Structures are given as C-alpha cells and as structure tokens.
N, C-alpha and C positions, 0 to 999 in steps of 0.2 A: 658935970662938964663934958664927960665922954658921951653922955646921952645927947647933949646939945650938938656935938660934932656928928653923931649918928643921924640925928634929925635933919641937920643941914645937908649932910651927904645924901640922904634919901630924897630931899627936895631937889637937889641938883640932878640926881639920877632921873627923877620924874621929868624934870625940865628937858633932859636929853631925849627921853622917850617921846615927849610931846613934840619936840622939834623934828624928830625923825618921822613921826606920823604926819606932821604938817608938810614936810618935804614930799612924802609919798602922795598925799592928797593933791597938792598943787601940781606935782609932776604928772600924775595920771590925768588930771584935767587938761593940762597942756598937751599931752600926747593925744588925747581924744580930739582936741581941737585941731591939732596938726593933721591927724588922720582925716578928719572931715574936710579940711582945706585941700587935701590932695585931690579929692574928687572934683574940686572946683577949677582946677587948672585945665585950660584948653590946650596949652602947649605940652605935648608929650615929653619933650626933653626936660622942661622945667619940672614936670610932675615926677619923672624918674629921678632927677637929681634931688628933689626934695624928699622923695621916698628913701633914697639912699642915705641922706643926711638924717632922716628920722630913725632909720635902722641903726646907724652908727651912734646916734645920741642915746637911743634906748639901751644899747649895749654898754656905753660908758656909764649911764645912769644905774644900770643893774650892778656894775662893779662898785660904784659909789655906795649904793644902798647896802650891798653885801658887806662892805667895810664898816659902814655905820652900825649895822646889826651885830657884827663881830665885836665891835667896841662896846656896844650896849650889853651884849651877853656877858662880858667880863665884869660888868658892874655888880651884878647880883651876888656872885660868890664873895666878892670883897665886902659888900654890904652885909651879907650873912655872917661873915667872920666878925665884923665890927659889932653887929648886933649881939652876937654871942658874948663878946667882951663886955658890952654894956650890961647885959643880963647877969653876968658873973659878978 
C-alpha cells in the first residue's frame, strides 16, 4: 500500500516536471517569435512599446519559472523520505 502511494507520488512529480518543461519550451518559442516581430515594426513608437512589454513579460516569466523550480526542488527530498519508508 505504501509503495503504491510512493509510485503515485512519483508519477505526479514527473507530471509536474513535464509541465514545467512544457511551459519553458512554449514560452521560449513565443519570446523568439515576439523578438522577430519587433524587427517588422515600421513605427518606432510601437516597436519601443512592444520591446518594453517584452522585457516586462520576460521578467515576470522569469519570476514564475523560478517559483515553479523552487516548488519542483521541494518534491525530491519528500519523495526520497517516502521511498526510504517504503524500503524499510
């Protein structure tokens, strides 16, 4: 029974890791596209405004990913302790 709980927890932790990786992949693609689009603006004011928004969005994204990674890092020690109990 405890082993089943551990296995289920490990699957959920992997799901979290996969979702974080997915967020990183999609966001990087979007940032690359946004950066490329900046070069297409003929209006300097619009380009500058868009660049400012991109910079702000990247900063907010970095904070979000940092928080997600902190939460992810807390999973492994808990899973390790649970595994120890399963093995015991």
